Every structure is written in C-alpha cells, then in structure tokens.
C-alpha atoms as an extended CHARMM CRD file, in Angstrom:
* protein
*
       162  EXT
         1         1  MET       CA             21.3380000000      -34.4030000000      -40.6460000000  PROA      1               0.0000000000
         2         2  VAL       CA             21.0680000000      -37.2960000000      -43.0900000000  PROA      2               0.0000000000
         3         3  ARG       CA             18.0190000000      -39.5180000000      -42.9070000000  PROA      3               0.0000000000
         4         4  ARG       CA             18.2540000000      -43.0450000000      -44.2650000000  PROA      4               0.0000000000
         5         5  ARG       CA             15.3740000000      -44.8520000000      -45.8980000000  PROA      5               0.0000000000
         6         6  ARG       CA             14.8380000000      -48.5840000000      -46.2350000000  PROA      6               0.0000000000
         7         7  ASN       CA             15.4990000000      -48.6480000000      -49.9760000000  PROA      7               0.0000000000
         8         8  GLY       CA             19.1230000000      -47.5620000000      -49.5220000000  PROA      8               0.0000000000
         9         9  HSD       CA             18.6720000000      -43.8220000000      -50.1020000000  PROA      9               0.0000000000
        10        10  ALA       CA             20.0020000000      -41.2050000000      -47.7480000000  PROA      10              0.0000000000
        11        11  VAL       CA             18.5890000000      -37.7040000000      -48.0030000000  PROA      11              0.0000000000
        12        12  ALA       CA             19.4590000000      -34.3360000000      -46.5220000000  PROA      12              0.0000000000
        13        13  PRO       CA             17.1280000000      -31.3240000000      -46.6290000000  PROA      13              0.0000000000
        14        14  ALA       CA             18.2020000000      -28.2390000000      -48.5650000000  PROA      14              0.0000000000
        15        15  ALA       CA             20.7510000000      -26.2300000000      -46.6130000000  PROA      15              0.0000000000
        16        16  ALA       CA             19.3270000000      -22.7650000000      -47.0770000000  PROA      16              0.0000000000
        17        17  SER       CA             15.7690000000      -23.5350000000      -46.0190000000  PROA      17              0.0000000000
        18        18  THR       CA             16.8200000000      -25.7460000000      -43.1130000000  PROA      18              0.0000000000
        19        19  LEU       CA             19.3170000000      -23.2790000000      -41.6790000000  PROA      19              0.0000000000
        20        20  ALA       CA             17.0880000000      -20.2460000000      -42.2420000000  PROA      20              0.0000000000
        21        21  SER       CA             14.0820000000      -21.8710000000      -40.5810000000  PROA      21              0.0000000000
        22        22  ALA       CA             16.2520000000      -22.8140000000      -37.6110000000  PROA      22              0.0000000000
        23        23  GLY       CA             17.4720000000      -19.2140000000      -37.2850000000  PROA      23              0.0000000000
        24        24  VAL       CA             21.1170000000      -20.2060000000      -37.8110000000  PROA      24              0.0000000000
        25        25  VAL       CA             23.4430000000      -17.3750000000      -38.8180000000  PROA      25              0.0000000000
        26        26  LEU       CA             26.4640000000      -18.4760000000      -40.8200000000  PROA      26              0.0000000000
        27        27  PRO       CA             29.8400000000      -16.7300000000      -40.3760000000  PROA      27              0.0000000000
        28        28  GLN       CA             31.3850000000      -15.0270000000      -43.4110000000  PROA      28              0.0000000000
        29        29  SER       CA             34.7060000000      -16.2140000000      -44.8130000000  PROA      29              0.0000000000
        30        30  ALA       CA             37.4330000000      -13.8790000000      -46.0130000000  PROA      30              0.0000000000
        31        31  ALA       CA             36.0340000000      -14.2210000000      -49.5410000000  PROA      31              0.0000000000
        32        32  GLY       CA             32.6270000000      -13.0530000000      -48.3170000000  PROA      32              0.0000000000
        33        33  ARG       CA             30.9050000000      -16.4250000000      -48.7250000000  PROA      33              0.0000000000
        34        34  ALA       CA             28.8900000000      -18.0780000000      -45.9990000000  PROA      34              0.0000000000
        35        35  VAL       CA             30.8390000000      -20.9050000000      -44.3720000000  PROA      35              0.0000000000
        36        36  PRO       CA             28.7930000000      -23.5980000000      -42.5960000000  PROA      36              0.0000000000
        37        37  VAL       CA             30.0580000000      -24.3200000000      -39.1080000000  PROA      37              0.0000000000
        38        38  GLY       CA             30.9760000000      -27.9650000000      -38.6060000000  PROA      38              0.0000000000
        39        39  VAL       CA             30.5020000000      -29.2450000000      -42.1600000000  PROA      39              0.0000000000
        40        40  SER       CA             29.6150000000      -32.9090000000      -41.9030000000  PROA      40              0.0000000000
        41        41  THR       CA             31.1290000000      -35.7710000000      -43.8270000000  PROA      41              0.0000000000
        42        42  LEU       CA             29.0310000000      -38.8050000000      -44.6510000000  PROA      42              0.0000000000
        43        43  TYR       CA             31.0600000000      -42.0360000000      -44.6910000000  PROA      43              0.0000000000
        44        44  HSD       CA             29.6330000000      -45.0690000000      -46.4630000000  PROA      44              0.0000000000
        45        45  ARG       CA             31.3690000000      -48.4340000000      -46.4830000000  PROA      45              0.0000000000
        46        46  GLY       CA             30.1460000000      -50.7940000000      -49.1820000000  PROA      46              0.0000000000
        47        47  THR       CA             29.0490000000      -50.8380000000      -52.7820000000  PROA      47              0.0000000000
        48        48  LEU       CA             26.2970000000      -48.5020000000      -53.9820000000  PROA      48              0.0000000000
        49        49  ARG       CA             24.1500000000      -50.3050000000      -56.5280000000  PROA      49              0.0000000000
        50        50  GLY       CA             21.9180000000      -48.8730000000      -59.2480000000  PROA      50              0.0000000000
        51        51  GLY       CA             18.9230000000      -47.0530000000      -57.7480000000  PROA      51              0.0000000000
        52        52  GLN       CA             20.7030000000      -46.2090000000      -54.4800000000  PROA      52              0.0000000000
        53        53  ALA       CA             21.6800000000      -42.6380000000      -53.6010000000  PROA      53              0.0000000000
        54        54  LEU       CA             23.5900000000      -40.7440000000      -50.9220000000  PROA      54              0.0000000000
        55        55  HSD       CA             22.8860000000      -37.0340000000      -50.3680000000  PROA      55              0.0000000000
        56        56  ASN       CA             24.7070000000      -34.9180000000      -47.7790000000  PROA      56              0.0000000000
        57        57  LEU       CA             25.0960000000      -31.2580000000      -46.7920000000  PROA      57              0.0000000000
        58        58  GLY       CA             28.8510000000      -31.5780000000      -46.6520000000  PROA      58              0.0000000000
        59        59  ASN       CA             31.2880000000      -34.1140000000      -48.0310000000  PROA      59              0.0000000000
        60        60  ILE       CA             30.7490000000      -37.7500000000      -49.0120000000  PROA      60              0.0000000000
        61        61  VAL       CA             33.3890000000      -40.4730000000      -48.6720000000  PROA      61              0.0000000000
        62        62  VAL       CA             32.6090000000      -43.9220000000      -50.0800000000  PROA      62              0.0000000000
        63        63  ILE       CA             34.7970000000      -46.9110000000      -49.2700000000  PROA      63              0.0000000000
        64        64  GLY       CA             33.6950000000      -49.1620000000      -52.1210000000  PROA      64              0.0000000000
        65        65  ASP       CA             32.3420000000      -48.8740000000      -55.6370000000  PROA      65              0.0000000000
        66        66  VAL       CA             29.5500000000      -46.6720000000      -56.9970000000  PROA      66              0.0000000000
        67        67  ASN       CA             27.8580000000      -48.6270000000      -59.7900000000  PROA      67              0.0000000000
        68        68  PRO       CA             25.9570000000      -47.2180000000      -62.7950000000  PROA      68              0.0000000000
        69        69  GLY       CA             22.5350000000      -45.9560000000      -61.7330000000  PROA      69              0.0000000000
        70        70  ALA       CA             23.7530000000      -44.9980000000      -58.2310000000  PROA      70              0.0000000000
        71        71  GLU       CA             23.9500000000      -41.3220000000      -57.2700000000  PROA      71              0.0000000000
        72        72  LEU       CA             26.1250000000      -39.2100000000      -54.9660000000  PROA      72              0.0000000000
        73        73  VAL       CA             25.1050000000      -35.5990000000      -54.2340000000  PROA      73              0.0000000000
        74        74  ALA       CA             27.1450000000      -33.4650000000      -51.8200000000  PROA      74              0.0000000000
        75        75  SER       CA             27.4030000000      -29.7530000000      -51.1400000000  PROA      75              0.0000000000
        76        76  GLY       CA             31.1480000000      -30.3140000000      -50.6540000000  PROA      76              0.0000000000
        77        77  ASP       CA             33.6750000000      -32.8070000000      -51.9970000000  PROA      77              0.0000000000
        78        78  ILE       CA             33.1260000000      -36.4230000000      -53.0550000000  PROA      78              0.0000000000
        79        79  VAL       CA             35.8570000000      -39.0270000000      -52.5180000000  PROA      79              0.0000000000
        80        80  VAL       CA             35.4460000000      -42.6360000000      -53.6590000000  PROA      80              0.0000000000
        81        81  PHE       CA             37.9720000000      -45.2730000000      -52.6060000000  PROA      81              0.0000000000
        82        82  GLY       CA             36.8890000000      -47.5270000000      -55.4410000000  PROA      82              0.0000000000
        83        83  ALA       CA             35.3290000000      -47.1800000000      -58.8820000000  PROA      83              0.0000000000
        84        84  LEU       CA             32.9460000000      -44.2950000000      -59.5390000000  PROA      84              0.0000000000
        85        85  ARG       CA             30.7010000000      -45.4400000000      -62.3970000000  PROA      85              0.0000000000
        86        86  GLY       CA             27.4300000000      -43.7910000000      -61.3240000000  PROA      86              0.0000000000
        87        87  THR       CA             26.4180000000      -40.1280000000      -61.1170000000  PROA      87              0.0000000000
        88        88  ALA       CA             28.3380000000      -37.7020000000      -58.8810000000  PROA      88              0.0000000000
        89        89  HSD       CA             27.3680000000      -34.0850000000      -58.0820000000  PROA      89              0.0000000000
        90        90  ALA       CA             29.8720000000      -32.2640000000      -55.8660000000  PROA      90              0.0000000000
        91        91  GLY       CA             29.2750000000      -28.6560000000      -54.8190000000  PROA      91              0.0000000000
        92        92  ALA       CA             25.5210000000      -29.1200000000      -55.2060000000  PROA      92              0.0000000000
        93        93  GLN       CA             24.8530000000      -25.8760000000      -53.3090000000  PROA      93              0.0000000000
        94        94  GLY       CA             26.9910000000      -23.9260000000      -55.7950000000  PROA      94              0.0000000000
        95        95  ASP       CA             30.5030000000      -24.5170000000      -54.3950000000  PROA      95              0.0000000000
        96        96  ARG       CA             32.7250000000      -24.2090000000      -57.4920000000  PROA      96              0.0000000000
        97        97  ALA       CA             35.7970000000      -25.1570000000      -55.4190000000  PROA      97              0.0000000000
        98        98  ALA       CA             34.3620000000      -28.6300000000      -54.7520000000  PROA      98              0.0000000000
        99        99  ARG       CA             36.0560000000      -31.6250000000      -56.3100000000  PROA      99              0.0000000000
       100       100  VAL       CA             35.5800000000      -35.3080000000      -57.0390000000  PROA      100             0.0000000000
       101       101  ILE       CA             38.3410000000      -37.8290000000      -56.3960000000  PROA      101             0.0000000000
       102       102  ALA       CA             38.1580000000      -41.5560000000      -57.1680000000  PROA      102             0.0000000000
       103       103  LEU       CA             40.4950000000      -44.4960000000      -57.6290000000  PROA      103             0.0000000000
       104       104  GLU       CA             38.7260000000      -45.1530000000      -60.9350000000  PROA      104             0.0000000000
       105       105  LEU       CA             36.8050000000      -42.1790000000      -62.3050000000  PROA      105             0.0000000000
       106       106  ALA       CA             34.3580000000      -43.3880000000      -64.9750000000  PROA      106             0.0000000000
       107       107  PRO       CA             31.0180000000      -41.7330000000      -64.0870000000  PROA      107             0.0000000000
       108       108  THR       CA             27.9240000000      -41.7420000000      -66.2650000000  PROA      108             0.0000000000
       109       109  GLN       CA             27.5960000000      -38.0450000000      -65.3470000000  PROA      109             0.0000000000
       110       110  LEU       CA             29.8960000000      -35.7830000000      -63.3540000000  PROA      110             0.0000000000
       111       111  ARG       CA             28.6890000000      -32.4390000000      -61.9900000000  PROA      111             0.0000000000
       112       112  ILE       CA             30.5300000000      -29.8240000000      -59.9720000000  PROA      112             0.0000000000
       113       113  ALA       CA             28.3520000000      -26.8630000000      -58.9630000000  PROA      113             0.0000000000
       114       114  THR       CA             26.6250000000      -25.9770000000      -62.2630000000  PROA      114             0.0000000000
       115       115  ALA       CA             29.2050000000      -27.5370000000      -64.6080000000  PROA      115             0.0000000000
       116       116  ILE       CA             28.2640000000      -30.8860000000      -66.1630000000  PROA      116             0.0000000000
       117       117  ALA       CA             30.4060000000      -33.5070000000      -67.9110000000  PROA      117             0.0000000000
       118       118  SER       CA             29.3000000000      -36.8400000000      -69.3320000000  PROA      118             0.0000000000
       119       119  GLY       CA             31.3850000000      -39.9780000000      -69.0030000000  PROA      119             0.0000000000
       120       120  ASP       CA             33.6590000000      -40.6550000000      -71.9320000000  PROA      120             0.0000000000
       121       121  ALA       CA             34.2650000000      -43.9400000000      -73.6820000000  PROA      121             0.0000000000
       122       122  GLY       CA             37.7160000000      -44.3060000000      -72.1850000000  PROA      122             0.0000000000
       123       123  GLY       CA             41.0190000000      -43.1610000000      -73.5900000000  PROA      123             0.0000000000
       124       124  ARG       CA             42.3580000000      -41.9930000000      -70.2290000000  PROA      124             0.0000000000
       125       125  ALA       CA             44.9480000000      -43.8900000000      -68.2650000000  PROA      125             0.0000000000
       126       126  ARG       CA             43.6020000000      -45.9450000000      -65.4020000000  PROA      126             0.0000000000
       127       127  GLY       CA             44.3890000000      -44.9290000000      -61.8580000000  PROA      127             0.0000000000
       128       128  PRO       CA             43.3210000000      -42.3940000000      -59.2420000000  PROA      128             0.0000000000
       129       129  GLU       CA             41.9560000000      -39.1750000000      -60.7330000000  PROA      129             0.0000000000
       130       130  HSD       CA             40.8690000000      -35.7350000000      -59.5570000000  PROA      130             0.0000000000
       131       131  ALA       CA             38.0780000000      -33.6430000000      -61.1050000000  PROA      131             0.0000000000
       132       132  SER       CA             37.6100000000      -29.9330000000      -60.4600000000  PROA      132             0.0000000000
       133       133  ILE       CA             36.4990000000      -26.7670000000      -62.2340000000  PROA      133             0.0000000000
       134       134  ALA       CA             39.1040000000      -24.8240000000      -64.2030000000  PROA      134             0.0000000000
       135       135  ASP       CA             38.4150000000      -22.2770000000      -66.9320000000  PROA      135             0.0000000000
       136       136  GLU       CA             34.6420000000      -22.6820000000      -66.4890000000  PROA      136             0.0000000000
       137       137  ARG       CA             34.6750000000      -26.4170000000      -67.2480000000  PROA      137             0.0000000000
       138       138  ILE       CA             35.3230000000      -29.6920000000      -65.4650000000  PROA      138             0.0000000000
       139       139  VAL       CA             38.9150000000      -30.8480000000      -65.7980000000  PROA      139             0.0000000000
       140       140  VAL       CA             40.0420000000      -34.3800000000      -64.8940000000  PROA      140             0.0000000000
       141       141  VAL       CA             43.7150000000      -35.0030000000      -64.1300000000  PROA      141             0.0000000000
       142       142  PRO       CA             45.6610000000      -37.8950000000      -62.6110000000  PROA      142             0.0000000000
       143       143  PHE       CA             45.6220000000      -37.5980000000      -58.8330000000  PROA      143             0.0000000000
       144       144  ALA       CA             49.4210000000      -37.2350000000      -58.6990000000  PROA      144             0.0000000000
       145       145  GLU       CA             49.1490000000      -34.0180000000      -60.7630000000  PROA      145             0.0000000000
       146       146  ALA       CA             46.2220000000      -32.4990000000      -58.8490000000  PROA      146             0.0000000000
       147       147  ASN       CA             46.4610000000      -29.1960000000      -57.0070000000  PROA      147             0.0000000000
       148       148  LEU       CA             44.8190000000      -30.1530000000      -53.7200000000  PROA      148             0.0000000000
       149       149  ARG       CA             44.9130000000      -26.6650000000      -52.1920000000  PROA      149             0.0000000000
       150       150  ARG       CA             41.3710000000      -25.3990000000      -51.7890000000  PROA      150             0.0000000000
       151       151  GLU       CA             41.5000000000      -21.9240000000      -53.3050000000  PROA      151             0.0000000000
       152       152  PRO       CA             38.5920000000      -19.5870000000      -52.5030000000  PROA      152             0.0000000000
       153       153  VAL       CA             36.5340000000      -18.8000000000      -55.5780000000  PROA      153             0.0000000000
       154       154  PRO       CA             35.8960000000      -15.0580000000      -56.0890000000  PROA      154             0.0000000000
       155       155  ALA       CA             32.3010000000      -14.0980000000      -55.2810000000  PROA      155             0.0000000000
       156       156  ALA       CA             31.6420000000      -12.9440000000      -58.8530000000  PROA      156             0.0000000000
       157       157  MET       CA             32.5560000000      -16.3900000000      -60.1920000000  PROA      157             0.0000000000
       158       158  ASN       CA             30.5250000000      -18.1500000000      -57.5100000000  PROA      158             0.0000000000
       159       159  GLY       CA             27.2790000000      -16.4550000000      -58.5140000000  PROA      159             0.0000000000
       160       160  GLU       CA             27.1700000000      -14.1980000000      -55.4590000000  PROA      160             0.0000000000
       161       161  SER       CA             27.3060000000      -10.4240000000      -55.2480000000  PROA      161             0.0000000000
       162       162  ARG       CA             28.8160000000       -8.3020000000      -52.5330000000  PROA      162             0.0000000000
C-alpha cells in the first residue's frame, strides 16, 4: 500500500481512514487493541539521502544508511542495517511497543509513538543499539542488552479506553 514518487519519497495513506473507508474490520488482540491483519514490511536497499522519505503502515527495514535530512515513518518497528543519522518515527499510529534498531544510532530526531528524543552530541559507545519506550521516555541501550520480546502495552498507557 506504499506509493513511490519520482523524487524518492514513498507514502502510505493513514491507516484508520483507509481501513474504515474500505469497510475492513480489524480483529482484537488479547490486550484489546486492534491488530492489523498481515502487517506489511517495507524493505529498502540503498542509502536514503537528505530530502528523501519512506512511510509505511507497518515496519521499515533499510539495508544502507539514512543520512541527515532523510525521514523514516512507520506504524511499526524501524530497523536500519547501517547508520541512522536522519529522522525516525516508529509507532507513528500510537504503538508504544514499537522500537528502532540500527547498527549506528545517531538520529537528528527519534520518535516512538508520542515520545520524542533529539540526537545527542555523542558520548555513547559505537555499535548496534536499540531504542524503545520505558518509563514514559525513549531509552537507548546497546543491542546486546535489549529485551526483544514485544510486550503488549496496557490499553490505558496506549491512549485507548476499554
């Protein structure tokens, strides 16, 4: 459901309006959240340069670097097999369990659901890193120390009511 444009952008329409207009009914998970059937993953091989963007209703996997000025927006997880130096927004539809993983995590801005973190001036050890939400803020840890189990977020924390 991703449309590509000549200038290097890929866009996906908003999930709620697209699915509702198509009459699609989403199943409910055990936590009471809607779970899209067949979540897609957008794979991109190559470097994303400044001004380019990838948007997907699902996950994004980039095999290459994401340079400053480039943007990744996904309703699910973002994984970069390379350097992430641009902007990344995982969980764009409000998924607080989304995460960002990169071999070099140095984004200009990192967003997960509604949490926002700006890139720091360094100070962290180089190597693969994992970013997720913990204690209402974005936490970045070395990949080797990451808890990769995808825990369901309680509905009250996810902005939904029962």
